[in-house]
MIKEZA-609519 format. One record per atom (N, C-alpha, C): residue in three letters; atom name; x, y, z. Coordinates in pm, 1 decimal. Example, Ala and Ser with C-alpha at 12.3 -4.5 7.8 and 13.67 -1.06 7.14 Angstrom:
REM MIKEZA-609519
PT:Ala:N:1319.0:-569.0:780.0
PT:Ala:CA:1230.0:-450.0:780.0
PT:Ala:C:1320.0:-330.0:780.0
PT:Ser:N:1285.0:-225.0:708.0
PT:Ser:CA:1367.0:-106.0:714.0
PT:Ser:C:1290.0:3.0:787.0
//
This chain:
REM MIKEZA-609519
PT:Unk:N:33059.6:2170.6:14386.2
PT:Unk:CA:33081.8:2253.2:14269.1
PT:Unk:C:33170.9:2371.7:14307.6
PT:Unk:N:33264.9:2406.0:14221.7
PT:Unk:CA:33357.1:2515.8:14249.1
PT:Unk:C:33290.6:2649.9:14218.7
PT:Unk:N:33318.6:2748.0:14304.5
PT:Unk:CA:33263.9:2880.0:14276.1
PT:Unk:C:33347.9:2948.8:14167.9
PT:Unk:N:33298.3:3058.7:14119.9
PT:Unk:CA:33360.7:3129.7:14007.9
PT:Unk:C:33503.3:3177.3:14040.1
PT:Unk:N:33525.4:3230.7:14160.1
PT:Unk:CA:33657.7:3280.9:14199.4
PT:Unk:C:33757.6:3166.2:14205.8
PT:Unk:N:33716.8:3052.7:14262.0
PT:Unk:CA:33805.4:2937.2:14270.2
PT:Unk:C:33843.7:2890.1:14130.2
PT:Unk:N:33748.6:2885.4:14039.6
PT:Unk:CA:33776.1:2844.8:13901.6
PT:Unk:C:33875.8:2939.7:13835.2
PT:Unk:N:33858.7:3069.6:13855.7
PT:Unk:CA:33950.7:3167.7:13798.3
PT:Unk:C:34091.0:3149.3:13854.6
PT:Unk:N:34101.0:3121.7:13986.1
PT:Unk:CA:34232.0:3100.2:14048.1
PT:Unk:C:34298.9:2975.7:13991.7
PT:Unk:N:34222.0:2869.7:13971.2
PT:Unk:CA:34277.6:2746.3:13915.1
PT:Unk:C:34329.4:2772.1:13773.9
PT:Unk:N:34253.8:2844.6:13692.4
PT:Unk:CA:34296.2:2876.9:13556.5
PT:Unk:C:34424.0:2960.8:13559.9
PT:Unk:N:34428.6:3060.6:13645.4
PT:Unk:CA:34546.2:3146.7:13655.4
PT:Unk:C:34668.6:3067.5:13699.3
PT:Unk:N:34654.8:2985.8:13802.5
PT:Unk:CA:34767.1:2904.9:13849.3
PT:Unk:C:34813.7:2807.4:13742.4
PT:Unk:N:34720.6:2749.5:13668.5
PT:Unk:CA:34756.1:2658.5:13559.9
PT:Unk:C:34836.1:2731.2:13453.7
PT:Unk:N:34794.0:2851.5:13417.8
PT:Unk:CA:34867.7:2930.6:13318.8
PT:Unk:C:35008.3:2962.1:13366.9
PT:Unk:N:35022.4:2996.3:13493.6
PT:Unk:CA:35154.6:3026.5:13549.0
PT:Unk:C:35243.4:2902.9:13544.1
PT:Unk:N:35191.1:2789.2:13588.8
PT:Unk:CA:35269.1:2664.9:13590.3
PT:Unk:C:35309.2:2623.9:13448.8
PT:Unk:N:35216.3:2631.9:13354.8
PT:Unk:CA:35244.7:2593.1:13216.8
PT:Unk:C:35343.3:2690.0:13153.1
PT:Unk:N:35335.5:2816.8:13186.5
PT:Unk:CA:35421.8:2918.6:13126.2
PT:Unk:C:35558.1:2927.3:13191.8
PT:Unk:N:35575.7:2871.9:13312.4
PT:Unk:CA:35699.3:2891.4:13387.7
PT:Unk:C:35824.3:2850.5:13310.9
PT:Unk:N:35829.5:2731.6:13246.5
PT:Unk:CA:35951.6:2697.2:13173.3
PT:Unk:C:35984.3:2798.3:13064.0
PT:Unk:N:35884.7:2846.4:12994.9
PT:Unk:CA:35908.8:2945.5:12890.0
PT:Unk:C:35957.7:3076.8:12949.8
PT:Unk:N:35896.7:3117.6:13060.7
PT:Unk:CA:35939.6:3240.9:13126.1
PT:Unk:C:36082.9:3227.3:13173.5
PT:Unk:N:36116.5:3111.6:13227.6
PT:Unk:CA:36249.8:3087.9:13280.6
PT:Unk:C:36353.8:3099.8:13169.7
PT:Unk:N:36329.4:3035.9:13056.3
PT:Unk:CA:36424.6:3041.8:12946.4
PT:Unk:C:36436.6:3184.8:12894.2
PT:Unk:N:36323.8:3253.1:12885.1
PT:Unk:CA:36324.5:3391.1:12837.2
PT:Unk:C:36400.0:3480.9:12934.3
PT:Unk:N:36373.1:3465.1:13063.1
PT:Unk:CA:36434.7:3551.2:13163.7
PT:Unk:C:36585.4:3532.5:13168.2
PT:Unk:N:36633.0:3409.5:13145.5
PT:Unk:CA:36776.2:3385.9:13153.7
PT:Unk:C:36850.7:3471.5:13051.8
PT:Unk:N:36789.1:3501.8:12940.5
PT:Unk:CA:36850.9:3585.5:12839.6
PT:Unk:C:36839.4:3733.4:12871.0
PT:Unk:N:36771.8:3767.6:12976.8
PT:Unk:CA:36749.8:3907.6:13011.5
PT:Unk:C:36811.5:3941.9:13145.7
PT:Unk:N:36938.0:3907.8:13161.0
PT:Unk:CA:37009.6:3950.7:13279.9
PT:Unk:C:37011.3:3852.5:13394.2
PT:Unk:N:36963.0:3730.8:13374.2
PT:Unk:CA:36967.6:3632.1:13481.8
PT:Unk:C:37079.7:3532.4:13459.8
PT:Unk:N:37144.9:3497.9:13569.1
PT:Unk:CA:37239.2:3387.6:13570.0
PT:Unk:C:37169.9:3277.4:13648.7
PT:Unk:N:37157.8:3159.2:13589.3
PT:Unk:CA:37093.1:3046.9:13656.2
PT:Unk:C:37191.6:2931.1:13660.8
PT:Unk:N:37215.2:2882.5:13783.0
PT:Unk:CA:37306.6:2770.1:13803.3
PT:Unk:C:37231.4:2654.6:13867.4
PT:Unk:N:37270.3:2534.2:13832.0
PT:Unk:CA:37213.3:2415.4:13896.3
PT:Unk:C:37294.1:2386.6:14022.1
PT:Unk:N:37224.0:2350.8:14129.0
PT:Unk:CA:37289.5:2324.0:14256.2
PT:Unk:C:37298.3:2173.9:14283.4
PT:Unk:N:37404.8:2135.1:14352.3
PT:Unk:CA:37421.9:1997.2:14398.0
PT:Unk:C:37344.4:1971.6:14526.9
PT:Unk:N:37277.7:2073.9:14579.4
PT:Unk:CA:37213.9:2066.3:14711.1
PT:Unk:C:37066.0:2104.6:14701.7
PT:Unk:N:36995.3:2085.9:14813.4
PT:Unk:CA:36857.5:2130.5:14822.6
PT:Unk:C:36850.6:2282.2:14833.0
PT:Unk:N:36730.9:2335.3:14828.8
PT:Unk:CA:36709.7:2480.6:14832.9
PT:Unk:C:36768.8:2541.5:14960.1
PT:Unk:N:36733.3:2486.8:15075.3
PT:Unk:CA:36779.6:2544.6:15201.9
PT:Unk:C:36930.6:2539.0:15213.0
PT:Unk:N:36989.4:2424.6:15182.4
PT:Unk:CA:37135.3:2411.0:15194.6
PT:Unk:C:37207.1:2500.7:15094.5
PT:Unk:N:37151.8:2516.8:14975.3
PT:Unk:CA:37213.0:2605.8:14876.3
PT:Unk:C:37220.3:2747.9:14931.2
PT:Unk:N:37109.0:2796.1:14988.7
PT:Unk:CA:37110.1:2933.0:15042.3
PT:Unk:C:37191.1:2942.5:15170.9
PT:Unk:N:37195.2:2834.5:15251.1
PT:Unk:CA:37282.5:2833.9:15369.6
PT:Unk:C:37427.9:2851.9:15326.7
PT:Unk:N:37468.0:2777.8:15224.7
PT:Unk:CA:37606.4:2785.2:15176.1
PT:Unk:C:37636.2:2923.0:15116.2
PT:Unk:N:37540.9:2978.9:15043.7
PT:Unk:CA:37561.1:3112.2:14988.3
PT:Unk:C:37575.2:3213.7:15101.1
PT:Unk:N:37488.0:3205.0:15200.0
PT:Unk:CA:37495.9:3296.5:15313.9
PT:Unk:C:37629.8:3287.6:15385.3
PT:Unk:N:37680.2:3165.2:15405.3
PT:Unk:CA:37811.4:3147.2:15469.9
PT:Unk:C:37922.6:3210.9:15387.7
PT:Unk:N:37921.4:3185.4:15257.0
PT:Unk:CA:38024.9:3240.8:15169.6
PT:Unk:C:38022.3:3393.7:15172.8
PT:Unk:N:37903.2:3451.4:15170.5
PT:Unk:CA:37889.9:3597.3:15173.6
PT:Unk:C:37939.7:3654.4:15305.7
PT:Unk:N:37891.9:3598.2:15415.7
PT:Unk:CA:37926.9:3651.8:15547.5
PT:Unk:C:38075.6:3638.3:15577.3
PT:Unk:N:38139.1:3532.8:15527.6
PT:Unk:CA:38283.9:3515.5:15547.1
PT:Unk:C:38362.4:3628.1:15481.8
PT:Unk:N:38305.9:3689.7:15379.7
PT:Unk:CA:38371.6:3801.3:15311.1
PT:Unk:C:38318.0:3937.0:15356.3
PT:Unk:N:38242.5:3937.4:15465.6
PT:Unk:CA:38194.7:4063.2:15520.9
PT:Unk:C:38073.4:4121.3:15450.8
PT:Unk:N:38005.1:4041.8:15371.8
PT:Unk:CA:37885.2:4088.0:15302.4
PT:Unk:C:37765.5:4054.7:15389.9
PT:Unk:N:37683.0:4152.3:15414.6
PT:Unk:CA:37569.1:4139.2:15506.0
PT:Unk:C:37454.2:4064.1:15440.4
PT:Unk:N:37403.3:3963.3:15511.7
PT:Unk:CA:37279.7:3897.2:15470.1
PT:Unk:C:37168.1:3965.8:15547.3
PT:Unk:N:37079.3:4031.4:15475.4
PT:Unk:CA:36972.6:4109.3:15538.0
PT:Unk:C:36849.7:4025.3:15571.7
PT:Unk:N:36816.5:3931.5:15483.3
PT:Unk:CA:36694.3:3853.7:15506.5
PT:Unk:C:36691.8:3730.9:15417.6
PT:Unk:N:36608.4:3635.9:15460.3
PT:Unk:CA:36573.6:3520.7:15378.1
PT:Unk:C:36422.6:3510.1:15378.5
PT:Unk:N:36368.0:3482.9:15263.1
PT:Unk:CA:36222.8:3473.8:15248.7
PT:Unk:C:36190.1:3336.2:15190.9
PT:Unk:N:36104.7:3263.2:15261.8
PT:Unk:CA:36061.2:3131.0:15218.5
PT:Unk:C:35928.0:3147.4:15145.0
PT:Unk:N:35933.7:3153.5:15012.9
PT:Unk:CA:35812.8:3173.8:14933.1
PT:Unk:C:35716.3:3056.2:14944.1
PT:Unk:N:35769.1:2935.3:14955.9
PT:Unk:CA:35682.0:2817.8:14969.2
PT:Unk:C:35602.2:2824.9:15098.6
PT:Unk:N:35666.5:2870.6:15204.8
PT:Unk:CA:35597.5:2885.4:15332.9
PT:Unk:C:35490.2:2994.2:15322.4
PT:Unk:N:35520.5:3100.3:15251.0
PT:Unk:CA:35421.9:3206.2:15229.0
PT:Unk:C:35301.4:3154.9:15152.3
PT:Unk:N:35326.8:3075.8:15049.9
PT:Unk:CA:35216.6:3017.7:14972.9
PT:Unk:C:35131.5:2927.8:15061.7
PT:Unk:N:35197.7:2847.6:15143.1
PT:Unk:CA:35127.2:2756.5:15234.1
PT:Unk:C:35037.6:2833.5:15331.1
PT:Unk:N:35084.0:2951.7:15372.7
PT:Unk:CA:35007.3:3030.1:15469.7
PT:Unk:C:34873.4:3080.0:15414.5
PT:Unk:N:34859.4:3079.2:15281.9
PT:Unk:CA:34732.3:3118.9:15220.3
PT:Unk:C:34665.6:3001.0:15149.7
PT:Unk:N:34706.8:2880.1:15185.8
PT:Unk:CA:34643.2:2760.7:15133.3
PT:Unk:C:34684.8:2720.6:14992.9
PT:Unk:N:34796.9:2771.8:14945.1
PT:Unk:CA:34846.1:2736.7:14812.0
PT:Unk:C:34974.2:2655.3:14823.9
PT:Unk:N:35009.8:2588.2:14716.5
PT:Unk:CA:35131.5:2507.7:14714.9
PT:Unk:C:35232.6:2568.0:14618.8
PT:Unk:N:35357.9:2560.7:14659.6
PT:Unk:CA:35469.6:2603.4:14576.8
PT:Unk:C:35585.2:2511.2:14610.1
PT:Unk:N:35655.9:2461.9:14510.6
PT:Unk:CA:35773.6:2380.3:14541.4
PT:Unk:C:35871.4:2462.7:14626.1
PT:Unk:N:35965.0:2397.4:14694.8
PT:Unk:CA:36061.3:2473.1:14775.4
PT:Unk:C:36122.5:2587.3:14694.5
PT:Unk:N:36103.5:2708.2:14744.7
PT:Unk:CA:36150.5:2830.2:14677.5
PT:Unk:C:36183.6:2932.8:14784.6
PT:Unk:N:36309.6:2977.3:14789.8
PT:Unk:CA:36351.0:3074.8:14890.6
PT:Unk:C:36442.7:3179.6:14829.2
PT:Unk:N:36438.4:3297.3:14888.2
PT:Unk:CA:36514.1:3413.1:14842.6
PT:Unk:C:36607.3:3458.1:14953.8
PT:Unk:N:36727.0:3501.9:14917.1
PT:Unk:CA:36820.6:3560.6:15012.2
PT:Unk:C:36852.7:3702.0:14963.1
PT:Unk:N:36854.6:3796.0:15056.3
PT:Unk:CA:36880.8:3937.0:15024.8
PT:Unk:C:37011.0:3974.9:15094.5
PT:Unk:N:37105.1:4031.2:15018.4
PT:Unk:CA:37238.3:4058.0:15073.0
PT:Unk:C:37301.4:4178.8:15005.2
PT:Unk:N:37400.8:4235.7:15071.3
PT:Unk:CA:37467.6:4348.9:15009.9
PT:Unk:C:37585.6:4399.6:15089.3
PT:Unk:N:37653.6:4494.4:15026.9
PT:Unk:CA:37770.7:4557.9:15084.1
PT:Unk:C:37761.6:4707.1:15051.4
PT:Unk:N:37733.8:4790.3:15150.7
PT:Unk:CA:37719.7:4934.2:15124.3
PT:Unk:C:37841.7:4997.6:15057.2
PT:Unk:N:37961.6:4940.4:15077.6
PT:Unk:CA:38081.4:4995.5:15012.3
PT:Unk:C:38071.9:4983.0:14860.8
PT:Unk:N:38002.6:4878.7:14813.7
PT:Unk:CA:37987.0:4862.5:14669.1
PT:Unk:C:37856.5:4925.8:14619.4
PT:Unk:N:37750.9:4914.3:14698.2
PT:Unk:CA:37621.1:4964.6:14655.0
PT:Unk:C:37606.9:5115.2:14657.6
PT:Unk:N:37668.2:5179.0:14755.4
PT:Unk:CA:37654.0:5324.7:14769.2
PT:Unk:C:37703.3:5400.7:14646.2
PT:Unk:N:37822.1:5369.3:14592.0
PT:Unk:CA:37864.4:5441.2:14470.7
PT:Unk:C:37767.7:5421.8:14353.6
PT:Unk:N:37707.8:5303.9:14344.4
PT:Unk:CA:37612.1:5279.8:14236.6
PT:Unk:C:37487.7:5365.6:14255.2
PT:Unk:N:37442.7:5376.6:14379.8
PT:Unk:CA:37325.2:5460.2:14407.4
PT:Unk:C:37356.0:5608.1:14389.8
PT:Unk:N:37481.5:5645.7:14412.6
PT:Unk:CA:37520.5:5784.7:14388.0
PT:Unk:C:37512.5:5816.7:14239.3
PT:Unk:N:37540.5:5716.6:14155.0
PT:Unk:CA:37532.7:5736.2:14009.9
PT:Unk:C:37388.4:5739.1:13961.8
PT:Unk:N:37303.6:5653.6:14020.7
PT:Unk:CA:37162.0:5652.3:13984.9
PT:Unk:C:37084.1:5590.5:14100.9
PT:Unk:N:37016.0:5674.4:14179.3
PT:Unk:CA:36942.3:5622.7:14295.0
PT:Unk:C:36838.7:5515.9:14261.6
PT:Unk:N:36789.3:5511.2:14140.0
PT:Unk:CA:36688.3:5412.9:14101.9
PT:Unk:C:36739.8:5269.4:14110.8
PT:Unk:N:36872.4:5249.7:14107.5
PT:Unk:CA:36926.4:5114.0:14119.1
PT:Unk:C:36893.0:5054.5:14256.1
PT:Unk:N:36852.0:5139.3:14348.9
PT:Unk:CA:36806.9:5091.7:14479.5
PT:Unk:C:36687.7:4997.6:14469.4
PT:Unk:N:36619.4:4997.4:14356.1
PT:Unk:CA:36513.0:4899.3:14333.7
PT:Unk:C:36569.9:4757.6:14328.3
PT:Unk:N:36694.5:4744.5:14284.8
PT:Unk:CA:36758.8:4613.7:14272.9
PT:Unk:C:36869.8:4592.1:14375.7
PT:Unk:N:36889.8:4688.7:14463.1
PT:Unk:CA:36987.1:4674.8:14572.0
PT:Unk:C:36911.9:4682.2:14703.9
PT:Unk:N:36946.3:4605.0:14803.8
PT:Unk:CA:37052.9:4505.9:14801.5
PT:Unk:C:37022.0:4396.0:14700.4
PT:Unk:N:37127.3:4321.2:14668.8
PT:Unk:CA:37114.8:4213.1:14572.0
PT:Unk:C:37032.2:4098.1:14628.3
PT:Unk:N:36986.4:4013.7:14538.2
PT:Unk:CA:36904.4:3898.9:14576.9
PT:Unk:C:36946.4:3777.1:14495.3
PT:Unk:N:36926.9:3660.8:14554.5
PT:Unk:CA:36941.6:3534.8:14481.4
PT:Unk:C:36824.2:3447.5:14522.9
PT:Unk:N:36772.0:3372.3:14429.6
PT:Unk:CA:36658.7:3285.1:14458.0
PT:Unk:C:36697.0:3142.0:14423.3
PT:Unk:N:36657.4:3050.4:14510.3
PT:Unk:CA:36678.9:2907.4:14485.8
PT:Unk:C:36542.4:2840.4:14484.2
PT:Unk:N:36524.7:2744.4:14392.0
PT:Unk:CA:36397.2:2674.6:14383.7
PT:Unk:C:36419.8:2532.9:14333.9
PT:Unk:N:36325.4:2447.0:14368.9
PT:Unk:CA:36326.0:2310.1:14317.7
PT:Unk:C:36244.8:2310.8:14189.8
PT:Unk:N:36310.7:2279.5:14080.8
PT:Unk:CA:36248.9:2282.7:13948.8
PT:Unk:C:36158.6:2161.1:13929.0
PT:Unk:N:36076.5:2165.3:13827.6
PT:Unk:CA:35983.8:2057.4:13798.7
PT:Unk:C:36051.4:1922.9:13773.1
PT:Unk:N:36177.9:1925.6:13728.5
PT:Unk:CA:36250.8:1801.9:13702.5
PT:Unk:C:36324.9:1750.4:13826.2
PT:Unk:N:36305.1:1819.7:13939.4
PT:Unk:CA:36367.0:1776.5:14064.4
PT:Unk:C:36501.5:1840.5:14094.0
PT:Unk:N:36558.0:1911.8:13996.5
PT:Unk:CA:36685.5:1978.7:14021.7
PT:Unk:C:36661.9:2108.5:14098.1
PT:Unk:N:36765.3:2153.4:14167.0
PT:Unk:CA:36757.9:2280.9:14237.7
PT:Unk:C:36838.1:2382.2:14157.9
PT:Unk:N:36779.4:2498.0:14138.4
PT:Unk:CA:36842.4:2606.2:14062.6
PT:Unk:C:36865.1:2725.8:14154.7
PT:Unk:N:36967.9:2802.1:14123.0
PT:Unk:CA:36998.1:2927.0:14193.3
PT:Unk:C:37012.2:3034.8:14086.5
PT:Unk:N:36941.8:3145.9:14103.6
PT:Unk:CA:36946.1:3252.6:14003.9
PT:Unk:C:36972.5:3386.9:14070.9
PT:Unk:N:37039.8:3473.1:13995.8
PT:Unk:CA:37063.2:3610.2:14040.2
PT:Unk:C:37076.6:3698.9:13916.9
PT:Unk:N:37067.1:3827.7:13937.5
PT:Unk:CA:37075.2:3923.4:13827.1
PT:Unk:C:37220.8:3955.9:13795.8
PT:Unk:N:37254.7:3953.2:13668.6
PT:Unk:CA:37389.9:3988.5:13624.0
PT:Unk:C:37415.5:4136.0:13654.5
PT:Unk:N:37526.4:4168.1:13722.2
PT:Unk:CA:37557.4:4309.0:13748.3
PT:Unk:C:37568.0:4393.4:13621.0
PT:Unk:N:37621.2:4336.8:13512.8
PT:Unk:CA:37632.7:4414.9:13388.5
PT:Unk:C:37494.9:4454.6:13335.4
PT:Unk:N:37395.5:4369.1:13358.4
PT:Unk:CA:37259.3:4400.8:13316.9
PT:Unk:C:37205.1:4516.8:13399.9
PT:Unk:N:37239.8:4518.5:13530.4
PT:Unk:CA:37197.5:4631.1:13615.6
PT:Unk:C:37260.2:4761.6:13566.3
PT:Unk:N:37386.3:4755.3:13526.4
PT:Unk:CA:37453.8:4874.9:13473.9
PT:Unk:C:37379.2:4929.0:13353.2
PT:Unk:N:37340.8:4838.4:13263.5
PT:Unk:CA:37267.0:4880.7:13143.9
PT:Unk:C:37127.8:4931.4:13180.1
PT:Unk:N:37058.9:4856.8:13265.0
PT:Unk:CA:36921.3:4892.9:13301.9
PT:Unk:C:36914.4:5034.0:13358.9
PT:Unk:N:37012.0:5067.7:13442.2
PT:Unk:CA:37008.9:5197.6:13509.8
PT:Unk:C:37101.2:5301.3:13445.5
PT:Unk:N:37159.7:5267.7:13331.9
PT:Unk:CA:37242.6:5362.6:13258.6
PT:Unk:C:37363.2:5410.3:13337.7
PT:Unk:N:37423.6:5322.2:13414.1
PT:Unk:CA:37541.0:5359.0:13494.8
PT:Unk:C:37666.2:5318.2:13417.9
PT:Unk:N:37737.5:5417.7:13368.7
PT:Unk:CA:37857.4:5389.5:13289.0
PT:Unk:C:37985.6:5436.2:13357.1
PT:Unk:N:37972.8:5496.0:13475.6
PT:Unk:CA:38091.3:5548.6:13544.1
PT:Unk:C:38137.8:5459.8:13660.3
PT:Unk:N:38088.7:5336.4:13667.2
PT:Unk:CA:38123.8:5247.1:13779.0
PT:Unk:C:38160.9:5107.8:13728.8
PT:Unk:N:38228.7:5101.2:13615.3
PT:Unk:CA:38263.3:4971.5:13556.6
PT:Unk:C:38342.1:4883.4:13652.7
PT:Unk:N:38433.2:4942.5:13729.0
PT:Unk:CA:38515.8:4865.4:13822.0
PT:Unk:C:38428.8:4797.6:13928.4
PT:Unk:N:38329.9:4869.5:13980.4
PT:Unk:CA:38240.5:4814.0:14082.6
PT:Unk:C:38160.1:4698.5:14024.5
PT:Unk:N:38104.0:4717.1:13904.7
PT:Unk:CA:38025.2:4611.1:13842.9
PT:Unk:C:38111.6:4488.3:13811.7
PT:Unk:N:38234.6:4511.1:13771.1
PT:Unk:CA:38325.1:4399.3:13742.6
PT:Unk:C:38355.7:4321.8:13870.9
PT:Unk:N:38380.2:4392.1:13980.5
PT:Unk:CA:38405.2:4326.1:14109.2
PT:Unk:C:38282.3:4246.8:14153.4
PT:Unk:N:38163.7:4305.8:14137.9
PT:Unk:CA:38039.6:4237.8:14174.9
PT:Unk:C:38020.9:4110.2:14093.4
PT:Unk:N:38049.0:4117.7:13964.6
PT:Unk:CA:38032.6:4002.6:13876.5
PT:Unk:C:38122.2:3887.4:13920.7
PT:Unk:N:38249.0:3916.3:13945.4
PT:Unk:CA:38342.8:3813.1:13988.1
PT:Unk:C:38304.3:3753.7:14122.7
PT:Unk:N:38265.4:3840.1:14215.9
PT:Unk:CA:38228.3:3793.3:14349.5
PT:Unk:C:38103.2:3705.9:14344.3
PT:Unk:N:38001.4:3749.5:14272.1
PT:Unk:CA:37878.4:3671.0:14262.8
PT:Unk:C:37903.0:3535.6:14198.1
PT:Unk:N:37984.2:3532.5:14095.7
PT:Unk:CA:38014.9:3405.6:14030.4
PT:Unk:C:38083.8:3311.2:14129.4
PT:Unk:N:38180.5:3363.7:14202.0
PT:Unk:CA:38254.6:3283.1:14299.0
PT:Unk:C:38164.0:3235.0:14412.7
PT:Unk:N:38086.2:3325.8:14470.7
PT:Unk:CA:38000.5:3290.3:14584.1
PT:Unk:C:37891.0:3192.0:14543.7
PT:Unk:N:37833.6:3210.4:14426.9
PT:Unk:CA:37727.1:3119.0:14384.5
PT:Unk:C:37784.5:2982.8:14344.7
PT:Unk:N:37907.9:2978.1:14294.2
PT:Unk:CA:37973.5:2849.3:14271.1
PT:Unk:C:37994.3:2776.8:14404.1
PT:Unk:N:38036.4:2851.5:14506.5
PT:Unk:CA:38054.8:2792.1:14639.3
PT:Unk:C:37923.3:2736.2:14692.7
PT:Unk:N:37814.5:2805.1:14663.0
PT:Unk:CA:37683.3:2764.3:14713.7
PT:Unk:C:37628.5:2642.3:14641.9
PT:Unk:N:37663.6:2623.9:14516.4
PT:Unk:CA:37598.6:2522.1:14434.6
PT:Unk:C:37682.8:2398.8:14405.4
PT:Unk:N:37811.7:2404.0:14433.6
PT:Unk:CA:37901.6:2297.4:14391.8
PT:Unk:C:37964.7:2226.8:14512.1
PT:Unk:N:37956.7:2095.6:14514.8
PT:Unk:CA:38019.1:2015.1:14621.4
PT:Unk:C:38168.4:2043.8:14628.0
PT:Unk:N:38218.0:2060.8:14749.1
PT:Unk:CA:38360.0:2082.2:14769.8
PT:Unk:C:38407.5:2223.4:14741.2
PT:Unk:N:38318.2:2311.9:14698.1
PT:Unk:CA:38360.0:2446.8:14659.8
PT:Unk:C:38365.6:2544.0:14776.2
PT:Unk:N:38306.5:2511.2:14889.3
PT:Unk:CA:38303.8:2603.8:15001.9
PT:Unk:C:38426.5:2581.6:15086.7
PT:Unk:N:38518.3:2680.3:15090.3
PT:Unk:CA:38641.5:2661.9:15167.9
PT:Unk:C:38613.6:2663.2:15318.1
PT:Unk:N:38701.4:2598.5:15393.6
PT:Unk:CA:38689.8:2598.7:15540.6
PT:Unk:C:38718.9:2738.5:15591.5
PT:Unk:N:38666.2:2768.8:15710.1
PT:Unk:CA:38686.2:2902.7:15767.1
PT:Unk:C:38829.4:2924.3:15807.1
//
């Protein structure tokens, strides 16, 4: 027989799993860019990391959420996060509003969806500008938007990653 805490955890996890597609669709309209990848989770983030580093953008960390879940006896489909940034672009934004440091350095997450596809998501820079009320750095946000689109295309699309 299951104890009360285990039952509550099962109910909570069930609610999260059932709600995830709805949350995903809702979140995409709130500053998320979500792309489908031609590759698995690890290879997608490997390719993104390569594209970033080739342009001098620092990859600070990668976090394997599925491995973290496993470490506490839970299951999660392959899900990993990459944290990256460029102080030349981030510093002026933080000078305008230090609170943007909550979202800097930037992050992208890749996961295996319930239908077997791999998705890559990141926050739209224009949404960050609005969220933090930064109106004096349009050029920086525009550069970030173009770069993220290009780098994430390289990460998710066959043949898109140029040779070194």
